N, C-alpha and C positions, 0 to 999 in steps of 0.2 A: 504494500500500500504506500503510495507516495504521500508527501507532506500535504499536498492540496486536498487529497481525499480525506486524510486524517483531520485536517482543519475543518473541512465541511462536515464530516461526521460528528466532530466535537461540538460544532455550532448547533447542529440539528439536535443532538442529545441535550445540550444546555437549554435550548428553547423549549423542547418538549417536556423538560423536567421543571420548568418554571411554574410556580403556583400563580393564582390569579393576580396577586399583588405584584409579584415580580414581572409578570407578563404585561401588566398595565403600564409599567414604567419602561418597558423594553423598546429600544430604538436601535438602529444600526450603530449610532454613536455610543450608546451605553454598552452595547454588546462588544464593540471594538475595545472599549475601556476594560471590560471584564477579561478580555483575552490579551490585554496589553499590546494591542495592534492599532495601526492607523485605520481610520474609517474607510478610506478609499481602498486600501490594501485588502482588508477583510471582505469588503463588498466584491471586489474584483475576483479574489480567489474563490469565494463562494459561487459566484455566477459562472466561473469556468467549469465547475463540477456539476452544475445544475442547470435546468432549462428556465430558471427564473431568478430574479434578484433576491438579495437578502431581505430587503424591505418588503417585498411581496411575500416571502416566506413568513416573516413575522406577522404581517397582516392576515395571511391565511390561517395561521395558528390562532390569532385573536378571533377570527370569524368562526373557526371550528369550535373554540371554547364558548363563544356566544351561543351557537346552536345548541350545545350541550346544556348550557345554563338555562336557555329558554325552555328546553324540554323538562328540566328537572327542578327548577326553582320557580314555581308559578307565582310566588309572592314577590318576586323581584320585578320591579318596573323596568321598562326599557331605559328610562333615564338612569336608574341605579346600575343597570347592566352596562350601559355605555361608560359611566364613570368608573365602574369596577375594572373595565378593560382598557382604561386609559384614554378614552375619547373625551375631548373637552367640550364637545357639542353633541347633544342628542340628535340634532338634525343631521350632522355629518355621519354619525354612527348609522342612522337609518338609511342614508344614501349608500354608504359603503356596503351595508348588509344586503340591501336590495340589489345592488350591482353584483354582489357575490353570489347570492342565492336565487335572485329573480323574484323574490317576494319580500314584503315588509317583515320586520321582526314580529309584530303582533299577529300577522297572518301565519307566519311560520309556527308560532306558539300554538295557535288555534288548530292548525293541521296536525301538529305533533300530538296535541291532546286528543283530538278526534281519532287518530290512529292508535293511541294507547287504550282508549275506551272500547 
């Protein structure tokens, strides 16, 4: 395994093992700091080993976590969920979620509930 693969694997492992609080604060810059690497360097090396950018990977993980939380924590409002995952605007979170999944967070939650029942 070359160093690029190892770095990419280490990054993936790090991100996937973040709890919600850590994930909410996670950015390419903070991740680079955690690895004691330059932001541009870590982004470039990650992208060389994957078909997507590091920023996209972090966002995808946040969206995946949002989907799980929408299914499992019915008492959590969309605003609370957006804040929990590090989005500073509920509007922005809703836009990103809809772009990612094709439906709004509220509709996603309703469909998930309907499928559970």
